[in-house]
Structures are given as C-alpha cells and as structure tokens.
N, C-alpha and C positions, 0 to 999 in steps of 0.2 A: 392453376395460372402459370406459366411459362416465364424462363429467365430475361427471355426479352420483353416479355411483356411490363415485367417489373422495372426494367431498366426505362422503358418510355414511361412510366408512369412515374418513376423518380426525375426524370429528367423533364416533365413538366414542372417541376418543383411543388413542394407543397403550397397549400391552397392559403390565402390572406387571412383567411378563419382560424385554419389550424397553427399558424404563427401568430395569430393575435393570443389563444387560448394557451398556448404555448407559453407565451410568455408573460399574462394574467397569472397561471400558476406557479411561476416561478416566483414573481414578485408577492404574491400570495405565500409563500412559503419563506423567502426573504425575510417579510415583514413579520411572521410569525418569532422566527428565529432572531431575530433581532427584540422582539419584545421580550423572549426568554433571554435574553442574552441583557439587557437592559435590565429585567427585574431580578437578575444575578447580580449584576454590579453591585446593586443595593445590598447584598447579603455579603460582601467580599467587603470585609474590612481588616484582616487579618494575610499573612503570608501562608500561614497555613491555609485560610480560604482560596486564595490565589494560586495556590502551587496542588494543594490537595484537595479541596470542594469543604474544609473543613472536616474531614474525616467523614462527612453524613451520610455517606451512602450505604443500601444496604445490599447486602450481597448478588439478590436478584435483578435491583439497578443496575450495579454497576457490571454484571452479566451482561445485561442489554447494552449499557455502553459499549463496553470492551468490544461486544458483535458488530454496533456501529460503526465502532471504531476499525475492525479488523474488515468487514466488509466493504471493502473500498471500490473506486472506481474500476481499480485491478480485476477484482471478484466480477464486478457485476457488467463493464464492457469488457475489462481485456480478454479473460477466462473464454466469456463466451464467444467472444471474437475468435481466439485462438483453435476453439471447439470446432468452431463453424468452420474454419478454413483448415484444420487440420487434424481433426476428428480424435481416435483413440488417443494423441498422444499430448493433445490439450486437453485432457482431462486431465494427464499426469500433476498439472498445477491445484488441480482441485484435491487430488489427494493430498500432495504434497504440504498446502496449506492446513488443512486440517490435522494430519497426524504430527503436526509439529506441537501443535494445542499439548499432546501429550508431557512432551519434553518441559515446556513451560511449566502444567500443571503439578507433574510430578518433581521436578528439580528445581523451581525457580519460585514459585508465587508465594508459598508460605514462610520460604527462610527470608525472602526479598521483604515481604509486608513487616515482617518481624526485625529487620535489622537496619531499616534506612527508614529515612522521614520523608523525601519531597523528591531526589533521583536517585539514579543507579548508582552514581558517585559518593551517596551517601555512605554504601554499602562496601564500595572498593575501599574508600580511606578510612572505615572502621580501624581498622590498626595498624595501618601504613602511616605514611607521612602524608599530610593533606594536599601541599602543592601540587607536585610534581603527578598524584594520580589524578586528583580534581582535572587540571587542566588536560592530560590527555582524557579523560571521560567526556568532557566538554566538547572538546575537538571532535571526537569520535561522533558522538550524539549528532553533532549539526551536519557531519557530512552524510549519517545514514539518512535523518529528516529528511534533506534536501534530495537525497536521490529520491526516498517514498514521494515527496513534495512533487515532482517533477510529472511522477505517473499520473498522480492525481489531477494535475495543471493540463497535461497533454490529455489525456480522456477528457477534457471540459471543452477544449479545443476542437477537438474531435467529432465531438457532439453537437456543437453550436453550428455547424455547416448543413448538417442533415436536419435541425430541427427548423431553421429559417428557409428552406428549401434552395440554396445557394448552390448553384451549380454554375461550371465554366464559362465565362462570360456575361455571366448573371451579377446583379448588385441586390444587396438589400440597404437601406438606408446610404448608398452611397456606399457601401462597402464591400470589396469581392469576398470570398471564399478566405482566403489566407488572413484578409485584415482582419473579419471578424471572429477568426479564430485566434489571433494577437489580442483582441478587443477584449475577449473572453478571457483570456486568462489571466491579463490583466483586471478585468473585472474580481475573478473569482478571490487572488491573490489579495484584493482591498479588501474585500470583504473577510477574507480568513484572518486578516490584519484586525479588523473592527472586533473581530466576535473575542480573539484572544486577549486584547489591550482591556477593552470594555468588561468582558464577562468571567474572563478567567475561567479555572477549574469548573467551577459550578456553572457557569454559562453551557461551557466547550460540553460539560456531561450531561445536561440536557436536550441539547441539540443532538448530540448522538445517541441518546435514547429515542425521541421522536424520530430521526432518520431512521434506526434500527428496525421501529415499526413498521415506516413507510417503506422499507425497504422488500423486509421479511412480506408482507402483504402484497405489494405489486410483482415480486417474483413468484409468491405462489398463484395468484390470476392468472400471471402469463403461462406458468407449467400447467396448470386445471386447461387453461385453453387449448394449449398445444395438444396435450394429452386425449382431450377431447377431440380434437382434430381425427387424431389416429384411433379413433374408439379405443384410447386406453390399452391403447396396442404398442408396448414399446419396441417389438419385434418389428413390426411396421414402422416404426416412425425412422429407425436406425437402417432400414433398406432403402428406404426413400433419400435421406439423404445421404446415403453412399453414391445412390445414383445422380441423386442433383450436383453430388460434388466433381463428377467427372474423373474420379481416382478411383471409382469400382470398390470392390472388399478393402482396396487398400485402407480406406479410410477409414476402414473399423479396427485395423490392426497397428500395432505399434512399428514404428520406424518409417513414418510419414515426415515426418520432421526433426524427430531425435532416434541416435541408433541407428541411421542411412547406413542399409549397405552399399558401396560403390563398388560394381562391376572392375577388376583390376587395380583396382588403387588402394591396397588396405590400408595407407597411413590415411589417408581419408573416411574410409569407414572408422579407424582405429577412434579418430577424432571426434567424428562424433557420437560415438558411443560412451567415450569418454566426456560430452559434455551435459551428454545426459545423466551420468554419473553427479557431476559438478552440479546440475540443477538441484537433482534431488537431495542433497547433500545441504546445497543451500537453502531452500524450502523447509525440511525437518528441524533443521538445527536455527535458522535465522530469528523466528518469532522471539525466544526464549532473551534475546539481545538485543528485541525494538524498544526502543527507548521510550516511544509513545504508546506503547504497552506495557512498559514496565511501572511507568507513574501512574498507571490506573490501579496498581494493587495498594497504594499508596491512600486511594478516595475512602476507602473502608475502616471500619474503627476496628476490627480485629483480624488476626490470618484467619481465623475460623471463616471469616467474610470474605475474604481474598479466595480461598478456596472454592468456596461456595459461590464465588464471582465467575470463577473458571470453569466449573461445573454448567453453567448456565450457559455460558459462551462459546464453547464445545456443543450442546445440544442445540442452540441458534444455529452456528456455523457449521455444523455436521449437516442439518435440515437444509442450509439456502445450498449450499456445496453440492447437495443431489439434484437440487433445482436446475442448478448450471450446467449439468446434463440434458437436462429437458430443453432448456435457453437453446446451447450452441447445437444442438444435433437439430432441434426442429428449427433454427436459423438457417441450418444448410438445407433441409430440406425443404422448407417454404419460401425461401428467400432467394436460398442458391449463394454458393462461392461466389459466383461472376459477380452475383450484383451486389455483395457484400464489400467485396474488394474496390469495386467501382466505386464504391463512396468515401471508403478509408481503408487503406493497401495493408493495413497492418489487421484489421478485424474490430478497431475500435466501436465501432457502430452497429455491430450485428443484433445484439439486444433490442437496441430502438428500431431498429429496421423491422425486427420480428414483430416487436408489439404495432408500428402501423399493418404489418401486412394480416395479422391476425382480427385487426380491428376492420380490414377490408373483409374479411373471410365471414365475419359474423355480421357487420353493421352497415357495412359499404364503405366509401370513402367519407364520410362523416365521421362512422365507428374508427377506422384508421387513424383518423386526425386526433380526436380525441384519446384514444389510447397510447397514441406515440406522445401527445402531449402530457400524458398522466407517467407515465413511464421515463419520459425528460426531465420533470420534474422531480421525480425520484432519483435521477441519476444524478442530477446536479445537488439536490439534497444531500446524497453520499459524497460527493465530493466537497462541497463546503465543511459538513459533519468531521470529515478526515484531515482534512489538511488545518482544520482549527486544532485537531489534538496532536498534529506534527508539529507545528508553529510552537504550540503549548512548551512541548517537550524540549524543544531544541531552545528557546527564549529563556526558559527556568533552569537550563543548564546553565547558560551563559551568564545568568545574573546569579545564581544560586551558587554555583560548583566556581564560576573562575571570577564574576566580579568581587562576590561576598566573603568566597572563602581563600582565593588566590590572591586578587590585588588587595584587598580589605582586609587580610586576615582574618576575617570575624567580627572585624568591627565595621559593623554597619547596621544603622537600624531598617527594622521590616520595610518599611514606606520605602527608602531608597533604593533598595535592593526591588521591590515589586516595580518601580519606575521604571529602573535599568532593564527588567526583564521586557515592558512593554517598548521601549524602545529597542531592544534585542530582535523583536518581532517585526519589529516597520525592516531591517536590516536585511534580516533570514527572509521574508518575506519577498521583497524587493528584488534577491540572488536568485531565489526560484523562479520567480516573473521570467528573468532575464533567459537562465538556460531552458526552461519551459521551451521557449520560443524556437530555440536551434534543436529541441527534441522530439518535434511532433510525427515522426514520420516513424516512430517507435512504437511497438504493440504497449500499452501499459503495463500488463499482468510482466511483461518481459522487463520492463524497468523494474518493477517491483523485484523481481527476485535479485537482482542487480543490490538491490538494497538489503536483503535477507542476507546476502553474501556477504557484506561488508560487517553486517550487524555480527554474523555468526564468526565473521575472521577477527574483529576487532576486540565486540563487546562479552560472548560468549566465553571464551575462555577465563577472562579476567575475574566476571562473575561465577563462575563454577569456581575454580582453583579457590577463589576468596571464602567461598562460603563452605568448602569442604576439603581444603587442604594445609595443614596446621604450617608446612614449611614457608607456603607462599609468602612474599614479602612486596616492599614497593618496587625495587627493581624487576620484578616477575611481572605484576599489573602494569607497568608502563611498557615494559618492551612488548608485553604479549598485544596491547593497545596497538599501540605506533607499528609495532613488524604485522600484526594482522591490516590496522587500518591502510598503512603504507603497500603492503603485497596486493590486497584488494583491490584498492583505486587504482594503482598502477597497473593491474595486469587488465584491469578495465579499459584502461587510457591505450592501451598497445595491442587490445584487441578488438578483433572486426565489428565490433558494435561501433566503434569511435571512425573505423576507418578501414578501407578494403574491400567490403562485404558487397561491392558491384550496384549497380542499376537495379531499383523494381522494375519486371516490364510491363506493369501494370500502367504505372504512374509516370516510369522513365525519370523519377526523382532516385537517389542514394539510397539505402538502405542503411547506410550507416552514419554517424553525425555529421561525418565531414563528407564535401561532394565526393562522388564516385572516382573521381581523377586522382585524387589524392588517397596515397597508401603506405602505412607507417606501423602499420602492425604487423608482429612478430609472434605474439600470444595467439594459439589456435583458439582457443576456446572460447564461447560467448558469453558463458557464465565462471568467474573465478574461485569458485568457491573449493573444488577438488585440491587446488595448490594453497591456495591463500588461507583455509581453516587450520590446516596442518602449520602454517606457517606461525600462526597468530597464536595456538598452544603450543610450538615448539617456542619461540622466542620467550614467550611466559614462564618456561619450566627450564629455560637456557639461563635467564634472567635473574631468575631465582637463587638456582645453582652460584652462580656468578657473585655474589651477594651474600654477607654473612647478617644481615640484619633479620632478628626476630623477636617478637613481643609474644614470649607464652600466655602472658596475663592476659593481653588483649583477646587471642585467638580463645581462651576458655571460656571467655564473657561474649563474645561473639559468637560462638557452640552455642551456649548455653540460651543466649536470646533468639539464635535464628531458630534453633529446636523447639523452645518452650512457650515464646511472645515476650518471656520476663523482662523486662525494661523496657521494652517496645514503645514508642512515641504513640 
C-alpha cells in the first residue's frame, strides 16, 4: 500500500464500528481499573497503606509495577514516533532509557529502600535539618512530576483524534479534532485523580501491573506481525523503512536529528552535537532521580526485594525497548513518514497507525479497526497507569514532606495527612491539565527527556551525596536541589522548546510552546542536562563547604542502615 493510498484511507475517517469498538474497549479497561481501585481503597487503612501499599508487594510484583510505571506513553507512542520519523537517532531514546536502570540498580535502589519511609525526602533529611530539605525536595518532586505528566496527557490528546477518525473540517459528537484532544486531556486528568484519591498506592500498583501485562502483550503481538510481514528479516524491514522515509540511507545512520553536521556553519554543528550529549546525560542519569520511580522501592518489605524488583524491571523494560525498534522502523516502512506526520506532526500516533495498517494487511479493514482499537486501549491503559503513579508521587511529597513535616512539624495524625495528599492530587492534576493543553505539538518522548533532565539536575546530586558523602549537610542539599532545579527549568524556558524554533512545514503550527512569531530564547540546546546537571552537583558541593554543619553520629547511622538494612522501616 502506497503512502498516498494510506493518506486517502485515513482521510475517509475511522468507521463508526471502529469508533464504537475503541470506546467499548477503553470503557472496559476503565471499569476494570476502577474496580481494582475501589477494592484497594477497602484495604487502605493507614498512611503506610496509602503511600507504600502496606509494603506488601513481592519483588516480582513490584518489578511489573515499575515496568508499568516506566513504560509510559513516551515509550509506546513517543519513541516509536521518533524512530519512525528520525530513524537511528530515535532509537537513542530506547538505549538511554534502558541504560539508566543500571544507575538506579547499582547506586540507588537498595540504600534508598533501607534509609527511607515514604518519599525521597525521608532519605535526604535523615541526617539534616528537616524543614529546609523537605521543602526543597517537595518542590522538586512536583516540578519533575508535572513535566512527566505533560507527556502522558499530550500522548492521550494525540491518540484520540486518530482513534475517533476526526480530520480537518470533520466533527465527532459535535467536537473538532482540537476540541476532542482537550476533552481527552481533561478526562485523563479526572481519572488519574480518582485513581490516586480512592486507591492510593495499592490501587495504583495493581493498575500498573495490569497495564504492564497488557502493554507487553500488545507490543509483542505487533512486533511478531511486523517481523512476519518481512519474513523475520530485519535487514529487509530496515531497507524498506529507509526507502519509505524519503531520506535514504541517512535514515539508518546517526545525524538525522542529533549531531547534525551543517555545512559552512561550525557553530550550528557544535550545538547539535552538544544537544546529543545533553540528551544522553539526562536519559542515563534521570531515572535514579525520578520521584515516582523512587517511591516504588518503598512498596516492598525488604531491600533484597527492592533489588529483585529492579532486576525484573530491567528485564521487562529491556525486552520492551528492543520491540520499539520493530514498532518504529515497522511504522516507517508500512505506514510511511508522510502519513504519520500528517496525522500527528510529532509522530505520537505512529504505533497505533502501525496497528491499523497491520490489521489491514492480515485481515482487511475490519482487522485494522479491531487491532487499532485494541492497541489504542492499551495505549490509554499505559497513560492512565503512569499518570496515577506520577500524581501519587507528587501529592504524597506535598502532604508527607511539606504539610506534615514542614508546616505541622511532624505533629499531625495519619488520617489528616492522607486527606491533604488527596486534596493535593486535585491541585496537581488541574495544573497538569492546563499545561498539557498548550504542549500538544511536542513529542511525548522529548517531553519526558526534559523531566529526566530536571530530575538528574535537582534530585540526583542530593540523593547520591546524601548516601555516600560524609561531609554533606543541609546547606549542600538545599543548594543542590534549588540550584539544579532553577538551572534546568530556567534553561528550558529560554530554550527553543519554549520559543524560537519556527514553524512545522507540514502543519503550519509553531514547533515551540509559544507562537512562531515569539522568540526570546538565548540558550541554544533543547535539553539542558549538559549544563544543568553539573550545576546541580556544583551547587551541592559548594553549599556543603560553605556550611560547618556536620553530624557524624547521624552519618554513621545512615551508613549502617543504607548498607545493611538495620533499622529500616
């Protein structure tokens, strides 16, 4: 099937039967997960139940949940789209996201589980002054979580127009494509608030486990069908993908998106290469600083179970990211970059478009509608599970760290603290919904990379130095968190991501958050990691030496606890 045929088929819209099937499958998943959430709410009686699931999950169960939490819309939708549009350079995201788990496994998982209770601030404040450190940690947690939430909601918005078959000049239930995207973002935000406020960590974890199983099954099915189409000859698939991309052999080589060499412009070439390094640093170091991943280590009873859960997570995530290679290049070969960009300029709908095309190839239009509906339901499941985990992480930090330990100085009963966490979920959800409406033109994997950069800049320096540096103190922790956070967010605000990137030639829309005629950027890199991560570490180290504070007894207690688990909750 040619690109023109695909475009013509898609222009006719998805049939009413496909729409109905998609909606029914989605509603079935929502009903099932709401049932799980209600069941979990009946098992949630204490703050430990709400924040950490009662520490009742096994290493394998938590590994599945971590995989479900980590394999987000950025992975399923964003990475497949970047690979489909940019070839080799897109697969760098898969490698970066996977390698990052080695840092989490070797440096963070076990000592964090031994040293904390509910949030990363429990570890950071263990041997320091509680109020300034917890305030900084809660602010950083909220910022990182909101960046990550944007990616999931943008993915949901991009998905809905494809699922409902809404094209330019068409409506569905009286809604244009843009209106339907906004309604979807609001709906996803409302559901995530329900999951978090009703089910807490137990409900969220079981939803993530179910979602991980669905996502792995859906991705495996599509991978087998793609490879079968090319007689399991990967070389043939890559060759056809390169040909269909319109970029020839460059599609399979580095330099199409990152590290681009611009003839006669050494500065532009250097900036492109530095942006690649910056992205790599953010991806590899960011995971170990993500709040919604860190709190998962508290849901298991022992440090050994935490380590086991990371091993399972690495296995699942590794297999999944290998499958994104088939999904991305398969979409490029069978759907074509032109058709993908016509549906969504950022490529966020490449995977579901591939599902529809595979269904057509093997079972006609009806098969395409069915497979699209199934994969779409899986994608929505992915989004709902991840946004629930993110909202829980940020609302827990706001309630446990800021309200209970900063405002109330630890003098608060558990029920009141959990109620504040539920109220916080509403506020954070509302903020995320509003911001996501304005970020719809950005690729979701790219948005997640920004969240990784903020996490690696603000959280990781404080976590590592708190666990492994005897001299580290309160001034160093707060300076590191605020310095890294301000640097990362500030550089993103003055980068081409927010203004000055120009217009997408396909859609005519701005490639930045602000309109194309607005340009106030002065920082040249899309990802700030190369600059902001060293700033975070430097602020933490300099801040430490500027203060004479030191508590050798507390350091000795933390060292023993983090390494042996003695005294761990």
